[in-house]
Every structure is written in structure tokens, then in C-alpha cells.
TORTOR-281772 format. One record per residue: residue number from 1; residue in one letter; x, y, z of N, C-alpha, C in turn. Coordinates in Angstrom, 1 decimal. Example, Ala and Ser with C-alpha at 12.3 -4.5 7.8 and 13.67 -1.06 7.14 Angstrom:
BEGIN
<atom 1 'A' <13.2 -5.7 7.8> <12.3 -4.5 7.8> <13.2 -3.3 7.8>> <atom 2 'S' <12.8 -2.2 7.1> <13.7 -1.1 7.1> <12.9 0.0 7.9>> 
This chain:
BEGIN
<atom 1 'M' <37.3 -33.4 17.7> <37.7 -33.4 16.3> <38.4 -32.1 16.0>> <atom 2 'S' <39.5 -32.2 15.3> <40.3 -31.0 14.9> <39.5 -30.2 13.9>> <atom 3 'P' <39.8 -28.9 13.8> <39.1 -28.0 12.9> <39.3 -28.5 11.4>> <atom 4 'T' <40.5 -29.0 11.1> <40.7 -29.5 9.7> <39.8 -30.7 9.4>> <atom 5 'L' <39.8 -31.6 10.4> <38.9 -32.8 10.1> <37.5 -32.4 10.1>> <atom 6 'L' <37.1 -31.5 10.9> <35.7 -31.0 10.8> <35.4 -30.3 9.5>> <atom 7 'A' <36.3 -29.5 9.0> <36.1 -28.9 7.7> <36.1 -29.9 6.6>> <atom 8 'L' <36.9 -30.9 6.6> <36.9 -32.0 5.7> <35.5 -32.7 5.7>> <atom 9 'A' <35.0 -33.0 6.9> <33.7 -33.7 7.0> <32.6 -32.9 6.4>> <atom 10 'L' <32.6 -31.6 6.7> <31.6 -30.7 6.2> <31.6 -30.6 4.7>> <atom 11 'I' <32.8 -30.4 4.2> <32.9 -30.2 2.7> <32.5 -31.5 2.0>> <atom 12 'F' <33.0 -32.6 2.4> <32.7 -33.9 1.7> <31.3 -34.4 1.9>> <atom 13 'T' <30.7 -34.0 3.1> <29.3 -34.4 3.2> <28.4 -33.6 2.3>> <atom 14 'Q' <28.7 -32.3 2.1> <28.0 -31.5 1.2> <28.2 -32.0 -0.3>> <atom 15 'L' <29.4 -32.3 -0.6> <29.7 -32.8 -1.9> <29.0 -34.1 -2.2>> <atom 16 'S' <28.9 -34.9 -1.2> <28.2 -36.2 -1.3> <26.8 -36.0 -1.7>> <atom 17 'L' <26.1 -35.0 -1.1> <24.7 -34.8 -1.4> <24.5 -34.0 -2.7>> <atom 18 'L' <25.6 -33.4 -3.2> <25.5 -32.6 -4.5> <25.9 -33.4 -5.7>> <atom 19 'A' <26.5 -34.6 -5.5> <27.1 -35.3 -6.6> <26.0 -35.9 -7.5>> <atom 20 'F' <25.4 -35.1 -8.2> <24.3 -35.5 -9.1> <24.8 -35.9 -10.4>> <atom 21 'G' <24.6 -37.2 -10.8> <25.1 -37.7 -12.1> <26.4 -38.3 -12.0>> <atom 22 'G' <26.9 -38.6 -10.8> <28.2 -39.2 -10.6> <29.1 -38.3 -9.8>> <atom 23 'G' <30.1 -38.9 -9.2> <31.0 -38.2 -8.4> <31.8 -37.2 -9.1>> <atom 24 'N' <32.2 -37.4 -10.4> <33.0 -36.5 -11.1> <32.3 -35.2 -11.3>> <atom 25 'S' <31.0 -35.1 -11.2> <30.2 -33.9 -11.4> <30.6 -32.8 -10.3>> <atom 26 'V' <31.1 -33.2 -9.2> <31.4 -32.3 -8.1> <32.9 -32.0 -8.1>> <atom 27 'L' <33.7 -32.5 -9.0> <35.1 -32.2 -9.0> <35.5 -30.7 -9.1>> <atom 28 'P' <34.8 -29.9 -9.8> <35.1 -28.4 -9.8> <35.0 -27.8 -8.4>> <atom 29 'E' <33.9 -28.2 -7.7> <33.7 -27.6 -6.3> <34.7 -28.3 -5.4>> <atom 30 'M' <35.0 -29.5 -5.5> <36.0 -30.2 -4.7> <37.3 -29.5 -4.8>> <atom 31 'Q' <37.7 -29.2 -6.1> <39.0 -28.6 -6.3> <39.0 -27.2 -5.8>> <atom 32 'R' <37.9 -26.4 -5.9> <37.8 -25.1 -5.4> <37.9 -25.1 -3.9>> <atom 33 'Q' <37.3 -26.0 -3.2> <37.4 -26.1 -1.8> <38.8 -26.4 -1.3>> <atom 34 'V' <39.4 -27.4 -1.8> <40.7 -27.9 -1.3> <41.9 -27.0 -1.8>> <atom 35 'V' <41.7 -26.4 -2.9> <42.8 -25.6 -3.5> <42.6 -24.1 -3.2>> <atom 36 'T' <41.5 -23.5 -3.6> <41.3 -22.1 -3.5> <40.8 -21.7 -2.1>> <atom 37 'V' <39.8 -22.3 -1.6> <39.2 -21.9 -0.3> <40.2 -22.2 0.9>> <atom 38 'H' <40.6 -23.4 1.0> <41.4 -23.8 2.1> <42.9 -23.9 1.9>> <atom 39 'G' <43.3 -23.9 0.6> <44.8 -23.9 0.3> <45.5 -25.1 0.8>> <atom 40 'W' <44.8 -26.3 0.9> <45.5 -27.5 1.4> <46.4 -28.1 0.3>> <atom 41 'M' <46.3 -27.7 -0.9> <47.2 -28.2 -2.0> <47.1 -27.3 -3.2>> <atom 42 'S' <48.0 -27.5 -4.1> <48.0 -26.7 -5.4> <47.1 -27.3 -6.4>> <atom 43 'A' <46.7 -26.6 -7.4> <45.9 -27.2 -8.5> <46.6 -28.3 -9.2>> <atom 44 'A' <47.9 -28.2 -9.3> <48.7 -29.3 -9.9> <48.7 -30.5 -9.0>> <atom 45 'D' <48.8 -30.3 -7.7> <48.7 -31.5 -6.8> <47.3 -32.2 -6.9>> <atom 46 'F' <46.3 -31.3 -7.0> <44.9 -31.9 -7.1> <44.8 -32.7 -8.4>> <atom 47 'A' <45.4 -32.2 -9.5> <45.3 -32.9 -10.8> <46.1 -34.2 -10.7>> <atom 48 'A' <47.2 -34.1 -10.0> <48.1 -35.4 -9.9> <47.3 -36.4 -9.1>> <atom 49 'L' <46.7 -36.0 -8.0> <45.9 -37.0 -7.2> <44.7 -37.5 -8.0>> <atom 50 'F' <44.1 -36.7 -8.8> <43.0 -37.1 -9.7> <43.5 -38.1 -10.7>> <atom 51 'A' <44.7 -37.9 -11.3> <45.2 -38.8 -12.3> <45.6 -40.2 -11.6>> <atom 52 'L' <46.1 -40.1 -10.4> <46.5 -41.3 -9.7> <45.2 -42.1 -9.3>> <atom 53 'A' <44.2 -41.4 -8.9> <42.9 -42.0 -8.5> <42.2 -42.7 -9.8>> <atom 54 'Q' <42.4 -42.1 -10.9> <41.8 -42.6 -12.1> <42.5 -43.8 -12.6>> <atom 55 'A' <43.8 -43.9 -12.4> <44.6 -45.0 -12.9> <44.5 -46.2 -11.9>> <atom 56 'A' <44.1 -46.0 -10.7> <44.0 -47.1 -9.7> <42.7 -47.8 -10.0>> <atom 57 'P' <42.7 -49.1 -9.7> <41.4 -49.8 -9.8> <40.5 -49.4 -8.7>> <atom 58 'G' <39.2 -49.6 -8.9> <38.2 -49.2 -7.9> <37.3 -48.1 -8.4>> <atom 59 'P' <36.6 -47.5 -7.4> <35.6 -46.5 -7.8> <36.3 -45.3 -8.4>> <atom 60 'N' <35.5 -44.5 -9.2> <36.1 -43.4 -9.9> <36.4 -42.2 -8.9>> <atom 61 'L' <36.0 -42.3 -7.7> <36.2 -41.2 -6.7> <37.2 -41.6 -5.7>> <atom 62 'M' <38.2 -42.3 -6.1> <39.3 -42.7 -5.2> <40.1 -41.4 -4.8>> <atom 63 'I' <39.8 -40.3 -5.5> <40.5 -39.0 -5.1> <40.1 -38.6 -3.8>> <atom 64 'V' <38.9 -38.9 -3.3> <38.4 -38.4 -2.0> <39.3 -38.9 -0.9>> <atom 65 'P' <39.5 -40.2 -0.7> <40.4 -40.6 0.4> <41.8 -40.1 0.2>> <atom 66 'L' <42.3 -39.9 -1.1> <43.6 -39.4 -1.3> <43.7 -38.0 -0.8>> <atom 67 'I' <42.7 -37.2 -1.0> <42.7 -35.8 -0.5> <42.7 -35.8 1.0>> <atom 68 'G' <41.9 -36.6 1.6> <41.9 -36.7 3.0> <43.2 -37.1 3.6>> <atom 69 'W' <43.9 -38.1 3.0> <45.2 -38.5 3.4> <46.2 -37.4 3.3>> <atom 70 'H' <46.2 -36.7 2.1> <47.1 -35.6 1.8> <47.0 -34.5 2.9>> <atom 71 'V' <45.7 -34.2 3.2> <45.5 -33.1 4.1> <45.7 -33.4 5.6>> <atom 72 'A' <45.2 -34.6 6.0> <45.3 -34.9 7.5> <45.6 -36.4 7.8>> <atom 73 'G' <46.4 -37.0 6.9> <46.8 -38.4 7.2> <45.7 -39.4 7.2>> <atom 74 'W' <45.9 -40.4 8.0> <44.9 -41.5 8.1> <43.5 -41.0 8.6>> <atom 75 'P' <43.5 -40.2 9.7> <42.2 -39.7 10.1> <41.5 -38.9 9.0>> <atom 76 'G' <42.2 -38.1 8.2> <41.6 -37.4 7.1> <41.0 -38.4 6.0>> <atom 77 'L' <41.8 -39.4 5.8> <41.3 -40.4 4.8> <40.0 -41.0 5.3>> <atom 78 'L' <39.9 -41.4 6.6> <38.7 -42.0 7.1> <37.5 -41.0 7.1>> <atom 79 'V' <37.8 -39.8 7.5> <36.7 -38.7 7.6> <36.2 -38.4 6.2>> <atom 80 'T' <37.1 -38.2 5.2> <36.6 -37.8 3.9> <35.8 -39.0 3.3>> <atom 81 'S' <36.3 -40.2 3.5> <35.7 -41.4 2.9> <34.2 -41.6 3.4>> <atom 82 'L' <34.1 -41.5 4.7> <32.8 -41.6 5.4> <31.9 -40.5 5.0>> <atom 83 'A' <32.4 -39.3 5.0> <31.6 -38.1 4.7> <31.1 -38.1 3.2>> <atom 84 'K' <32.0 -38.6 2.3> <31.6 -38.6 0.9> <30.7 -39.8 0.5>> <atom 85 'F' <30.9 -40.9 1.1> <30.2 -42.1 0.6> <28.9 -42.5 1.4>> <atom 86 'V' <28.9 -42.2 2.7> <27.7 -42.6 3.5> <26.5 -41.8 3.2>> <atom 87 'P' <26.5 -40.4 3.3> <25.3 -39.7 3.0> <24.6 -39.9 1.7>> <atom 88 'S' <25.4 -40.0 0.6> <24.9 -40.2 -0.7> <24.3 -41.6 -0.8>> <atom 89 'S' <24.9 -42.6 -0.1> <24.4 -44.0 -0.2> <23.1 -44.0 0.5>> <atom 90 'L' <22.9 -43.4 1.7> <21.7 -43.4 2.4> <20.6 -42.7 1.6>> <atom 91 'L' <20.9 -41.5 1.0> <20.0 -40.8 0.2> <19.6 -41.6 -1.1>> <atom 92 'T' <20.5 -42.3 -1.7> <20.2 -43.2 -2.8> <19.2 -44.3 -2.4>> <atom 93 'L' <19.4 -44.9 -1.3> <18.5 -45.9 -0.8> <17.1 -45.4 -0.7>> <atom 94 'G' <17.0 -44.2 -0.1> <15.6 -43.6 0.1> <15.0 -43.2 -1.2>> <atom 95 'V' <15.8 -42.6 -2.1> <15.2 -42.2 -3.4> <14.9 -43.4 -4.3>> <atom 96 'L' <15.6 -44.5 -4.2> <15.4 -45.7 -4.9> <14.0 -46.2 -4.6>> <atom 97 'H' <13.7 -46.2 -3.3> <12.3 -46.7 -2.9> <11.2 -45.9 -3.5>> <atom 98 'L' <11.4 -44.5 -3.5> <10.4 -43.7 -4.1> <10.4 -43.8 -5.6>> <atom 99 'W' <11.6 -44.0 -6.2> <11.7 -44.1 -7.7> <10.9 -45.3 -8.2>> <atom 100 'Q' <11.0 -46.4 -7.4> <10.3 -47.7 -7.8> <8.8 -47.5 -7.5>> <atom 101 'R' <8.5 -46.8 -6.5> <7.0 -46.6 -6.2> <6.3 -45.8 -7.2>> <atom 102 'F' <7.0 -44.8 -7.9> <6.4 -44.0 -8.9> <6.9 -44.4 -10.3>> <atom 103 'A' <7.2 -45.6 -10.5> <7.7 -46.1 -11.8> <6.9 -45.8 -13.0>> <atom 104 'D' <5.6 -45.7 -12.8> <4.7 -45.6 -14.0> <4.2 -44.1 -14.2>> <atom 105 'R' <4.8 -43.2 -13.5> <4.4 -41.8 -13.6> <5.1 -41.1 -14.8>> <atom 106 'P' <4.4 -40.4 -15.6> <5.0 -39.7 -16.7> <6.1 -38.6 -16.3>> <atom 107 'W' <5.9 -38.0 -15.2> <6.9 -37.0 -14.7> <8.2 -37.6 -14.5>> <atom 108 'R' <8.3 -38.9 -14.2> <9.6 -39.5 -14.0> <10.4 -39.5 -15.2>> <atom 109 'R' <9.8 -39.8 -16.4> <10.6 -39.8 -17.7> <11.1 -38.4 -18.0>> <atom 110 'H' <10.3 -37.4 -17.7> <10.7 -36.0 -17.9> <11.8 -35.5 -17.0>> <atom 111 'L' <11.7 -36.0 -15.8> <12.8 -35.7 -14.8> <14.1 -36.3 -15.3>> <atom 112 'Q' <14.1 -37.5 -15.7> <15.3 -38.2 -16.2> <15.8 -37.5 -17.4>> <atom 113 'A' <15.0 -37.1 -18.3> <15.4 -36.4 -19.6> <16.0 -35.1 -19.2>> <atom 114 'G' <15.5 -34.4 -18.3> <16.0 -33.1 -17.9> <17.3 -33.1 -17.1>> <atom 115 'L' <17.6 -34.2 -16.5> <18.8 -34.4 -15.7> <20.0 -34.7 -16.6>> <atom 116 'V' <19.8 -35.3 -17.8> <20.9 -35.7 -18.7> <21.8 -34.5 -19.0>> <atom 117 'P' <21.3 -33.3 -19.5> <22.2 -32.2 -19.9> <22.8 -31.6 -18.6>> <atom 118 'V' <22.2 -31.7 -17.5> <22.8 -31.2 -16.3> <24.1 -32.0 -15.9>> <atom 119 'T' <23.9 -33.3 -16.0> <25.0 -34.2 -15.7> <26.1 -34.0 -16.7>> <atom 120 'V' <25.8 -34.0 -18.0> <26.8 -33.8 -19.0> <27.6 -32.5 -18.8>> <atom 121 'G' <26.9 -31.4 -18.5> <27.5 -30.1 -18.2> <28.5 -30.2 -17.0>> <atom 122 'L' <28.0 -30.9 -15.9> <28.8 -31.0 -14.7> <30.1 -31.8 -15.0>> <atom 123 'V' <30.0 -32.9 -15.7> <31.1 -33.7 -16.0> <32.1 -32.9 -17.0>> <atom 124 'A' <31.5 -32.2 -17.9> <32.4 -31.4 -18.8> <33.1 -30.3 -18.1>> <atom 125 'A' <32.5 -29.7 -17.1> <33.1 -28.7 -16.2> <34.3 -29.3 -15.5>> <atom 126 'S' <34.1 -30.6 -15.0> <35.1 -31.3 -14.3> <36.3 -31.5 -15.2>> <atom 127 'A' <36.1 -32.0 -16.4> <37.2 -32.2 -17.3> <37.9 -31.0 -17.7>> <atom 128 'W' <37.2 -29.9 -17.8> <37.8 -28.6 -18.1> <38.7 -28.1 -17.0>> <atom 129 'L' <38.2 -28.3 -15.8> <38.9 -27.8 -14.6> <40.2 -28.6 -14.4>> <atom 130 'V' <40.2 -29.9 -14.5> <41.4 -30.7 -14.3> <42.3 -30.5 -15.5>> <atom 131 'G' <41.8 -30.5 -16.7> <42.7 -30.2 -17.8> <43.4 -28.9 -17.8>> <atom 132 'S' <42.6 -27.9 -17.5> <43.2 -26.5 -17.5> <44.3 -26.3 -16.4>> <atom 133 'S' <44.2 -27.1 -15.4> <45.2 -26.9 -14.3> <46.5 -27.6 -14.7>> <atom 134 'V' <46.5 -28.5 -15.6> <47.8 -29.2 -16.0> <48.3 -28.8 -17.4>> <atom 135 'A' <47.4 -28.3 -18.2> <47.8 -28.0 -19.6> <48.3 -26.5 -19.6>> <atom 136 'T' <49.6 -26.4 -19.1> <50.2 -25.0 -19.0> <51.2 -24.7 -20.0>> <atom 137 'A' <51.5 -25.7 -20.9> <52.5 -25.5 -22.0> <52.0 -26.1 -23.2>> <atom 138 'P' <52.4 -25.7 -24.4> <51.9 -26.2 -25.7> <52.0 -27.7 -25.7>> <atom 139 'L' <53.0 -28.3 -25.3> <53.1 -29.8 -25.3> <52.1 -30.4 -24.5>> <atom 140 'W' <51.8 -29.9 -23.3> <50.8 -30.5 -22.4> <49.4 -30.3 -23.0>> <atom 141 'I' <49.2 -29.2 -23.6> <47.9 -29.0 -24.3> <47.7 -30.0 -25.4>> <atom 142 'L' <48.7 -30.2 -26.2> <48.7 -31.2 -27.3> <48.4 -32.6 -26.7>> <atom 143 'I' <49.1 -33.0 -25.6> <48.9 -34.3 -25.0> <47.5 -34.4 -24.5>> <atom 144 'L' <47.0 -33.4 -23.9> <45.6 -33.4 -23.3> <44.6 -33.5 -24.4>> <atom 145 'A' <44.8 -32.7 -25.5> <43.8 -32.8 -26.7> <43.9 -34.2 -27.3>> <atom 146 'A' <45.1 -34.7 -27.5> <45.2 -36.1 -28.1> <44.5 -37.1 -27.2>> <atom 147 'G' <44.7 -37.0 -25.9> <44.1 -38.0 -25.0> <42.6 -37.9 -25.0>> <atom 148 'A' <42.1 -36.7 -25.0> <40.6 -36.4 -25.1> <40.0 -37.0 -26.4>> <atom 149 'L' <40.7 -36.7 -27.5> <40.2 -37.2 -28.8> <40.3 -38.7 -28.9>> <atom 150 'G' <41.4 -39.2 -28.3> <41.6 -40.7 -28.3> <40.5 -41.4 -27.5>> <atom 151 'S' <40.1 -40.8 -26.4> <39.1 -41.4 -25.6> <37.7 -41.3 -26.2>> <atom 152 'L' <37.5 -40.2 -27.0> <36.2 -40.0 -27.6> <36.0 -40.9 -28.9>> <atom 153 'F' <37.1 -41.0 -29.7> <36.9 -41.6 -31.0> <37.6 -43.0 -31.2>> <atom 154 'T' <38.2 -43.5 -30.1> <38.7 -44.9 -30.2> <38.2 -45.7 -29.1>> <atom 155 'R' <38.5 -47.0 -29.2> <38.1 -47.9 -28.1> <39.3 -48.3 -27.3>> <atom 156 'W' <40.3 -47.5 -27.4> <41.5 -47.8 -26.6> <41.2 -47.7 -25.1>> <atom 157 'H' <41.9 -48.6 -24.3> <41.7 -48.5 -22.9> <42.4 -47.2 -22.4>> <atom 158 'P' <41.8 -46.5 -21.4> <42.3 -45.2 -21.0> <43.8 -45.4 -20.4>> <atom 159 'L' <44.1 -46.5 -19.9> <45.5 -46.7 -19.4> <46.5 -46.6 -20.6>> <atom 160 'W' <46.2 -47.0 -21.8> <47.0 -46.9 -22.9> <47.2 -45.5 -23.3>> <atom 161 'L' <46.1 -44.7 -23.2> <46.2 -43.3 -23.5> <47.0 -42.5 -22.5>> <atom 162 'L' <46.9 -42.9 -21.3> <47.7 -42.3 -20.2> <49.2 -42.6 -20.4>> <atom 163 'A' <49.4 -43.9 -20.7> <50.8 -44.3 -21.0> <51.4 -43.6 -22.2>> <atom 164 'G' <50.6 -43.4 -23.2> <51.1 -42.7 -24.4> <51.4 -41.3 -24.1>> <atom 165 'G' <50.5 -40.6 -23.3> <50.8 -39.2 -22.9> <52.0 -39.1 -22.0>> <atom 166 'A' <52.2 -40.1 -21.1> <53.3 -40.0 -20.2> <54.6 -40.2 -21.0>> <atom 167 'L' <54.6 -41.1 -22.0> <55.8 -41.4 -22.8> <56.2 -40.1 -23.6>> <atom 168 'V' <55.2 -39.5 -24.2> <55.5 -38.3 -25.0> <56.0 -37.2 -24.1>> <atom 169 'G' <55.4 -37.1 -22.9> <55.9 -36.1 -21.9> <57.3 -36.3 -21.5>> <atom 170 'V' <57.6 -37.6 -21.2> <59.0 -37.9 -20.8> <60.0 -37.7 -21.9>> <atom 171 'L' <59.6 -38.1 -23.2> <60.6 -37.9 -24.3> <60.7 -36.5 -24.8>> <atom 172 'F' <59.7 -35.7 -24.7> <59.7 -34.4 -25.3> <59.5 -33.2 -24.4>> <atom 173 'G' <59.1 -33.5 -23.1> <58.8 -32.5 -22.2> <60.1 -31.8 -21.7>> <atom 174 'P' <59.8 -30.7 -20.9> <60.9 -29.9 -20.4> <61.8 -30.6 -19.4>> 
């Protein structure tokens, strides 16, 4: 296995086991690894892959195979996909068994309640990371803010918000 594929396998296996509260909770570390540590892509490229992955149907972590493909072609796609999805799936199966076994224990409710703010914080950090890498001009900041507020306070489908932001960017952007 090439050093790049080995590095991808190691990074995404670790991220798989750290993705507590959903895959988007590890986006900041994923971005740090592929952009800052290894220099496999720019922050703008990462944000573009993230946007493409979010617009595509399927799991919300379609960015993982896209990163693998961007870095090492088809072998990278396969390695990142297996490394990201297999370990966490196996861990989930094991924990699910224990979770059901201790369903009546009071500590379980406390654990769940304590994990909620951790998950919210990790997802908020992900949103900040992706947003700050693309919002580099006043218009882009305005589009980002409008999209965020639109997703929080309306029931519009996210694709309509993306389409609206894209239209404003095309019409009024540099």
C-alpha cells in the first residue's frame, strides 16, 4: 500500500471512531488533516467538495469518498470509504448491544443528556470551519448568513437555499 493510501486509511479510521454525534462532528479535524497537515487540497477545495457532497443524495458524509478520490483516485475512494464507515459500524453494533442491555439504568439518561451539548458544539465547529473558509468577501458572508438564517427559521428545502445563494453569487459576485 502506498504511503498516501496508508495515511488516508489511518486518518479516516481515527475519524470514524471519533465521529461522535454524527459524521459532521469530525469535519474540522478532517479539514485540518487534508488541508493543513497533508496539503492534499486547499480550504476552498475542501469546502467545494463538502458542498457537492451535501447537494448529492445519500449519506451526509459523501465528502469522505470524494476526498479519497481527489487525493488518490479510485484506490483512495475505496480506502477512505472503508476506513470511515467500517470501524464506526462495528463499534456501533457492539455499543448497541450494551446500550440495550443497560436500558433501565439511570446513568444511561445522564450520559445521553451530557452528550447533547458536545454534539451541538462539534457540529457548530464544523459549520464555522466550512463557512469561514468560503466567506472571504462581504457578498459571500451575506449569502452564508442568509443561508444559515434561512435554514434555521424556515422550512425551505436546503437545495432551494443553495440555489438562491448560487443565483445571488452568479448575478452579483466578482
